N, C-alpha and C positions, 0 to 999 in steps of 0.2 A: 562609694557610689560610683557606678560606671559612667562613662562620658555621655551616653545617650540619656540616662536618667538625669544627670546634672543639667544637660541642655534643656530637657523638658521642665525641670524644676525652675530653672532660670527664666524660661519663657513664661511659665505660670506666674512667677513673681512680677515680671514686667507687666503682664496683663492685669494683675491685681493692683499694681501701682497706678496704672492708667485709669482703672475703674475708680480707685480711691480719689485720684485727682478730679475725675469727672464728677464724682459725688460731692466734691468740696469746691465747687466753682467760686465760692466766696473767697477762697485763698488766692490772692493775686500773685501773678508771676514775680512781681517786684519783691513781695514778701518772701517768696521762696528763695529768690536770689540773695536777699539780705541774710536770711537764716541759714541757708544750706549751700549757697553759691551754685545753684542750678535751678532751672525752671522747666516748664513744659516745652519751651522752645529748644532748650538744651537736649531734652529727651528726643525731640524730633530730629535734631542734628545728629545725635548719636545713632538713632535708628537708620537714618539715611546713609551714614558712613558705614555702619555695620552691614547694611544691605549691599552696598557697593563692594565691600570687602569679600562678600559671598557671591559676587557676580550678578546681583539684582540691581536694576536701575530704578531706584526710588528717589525722586527728587525731594527737596526740602518741603515744598508745599504738600506733596502727597504724604510725606511722613508726618507733617503737622496734622493732617486729617486723621491719621491713625491715633495720634496722641489726644487731639481735641475732640475727636468723634464728630467733627463737622469742619467745614472750611474755616480757616483761622479768622478770616474777615468777619464771618458770622459770629464766631465765639467772641471776638473782640467787641463787636457791637453789642452783644447781649450781656456779656459778663465782665469785661475789663473796665475798671474805673480809672480815672486820671490819677496819676501818681501824685501824692502829696509832697510838699516841700520836705517834710520830715522823712518820708520814705526815700526821696532822692538823696538827702543828706546821709542817711544810713547806708544806702547802696554805695555812695561815693566813698564813705569811710571803709566799707567792706572791701571794696576794690583796691584800696590803697595797701591793704595787708599783703 
């Protein structure tokens, strides 16, 4: 695969991942962190960092809007549930690894 095709494929996969996360808003960020050690916020941080590496100034909040497809505060209000004690315990155990 040539470099341009690889870049296009990787971009398509990123867009599909964002669409998949958007279609599954019931999956909480803390659950993603527990299971996979990354969440939507991580994607936004990686997006912002990659943009910066390529000379584009995309701050974290703007990157969050790319990932969440709306301002984070709005997404949080509509879709984020309070973390349960069990989730917090599992996350703490994950982070100790």
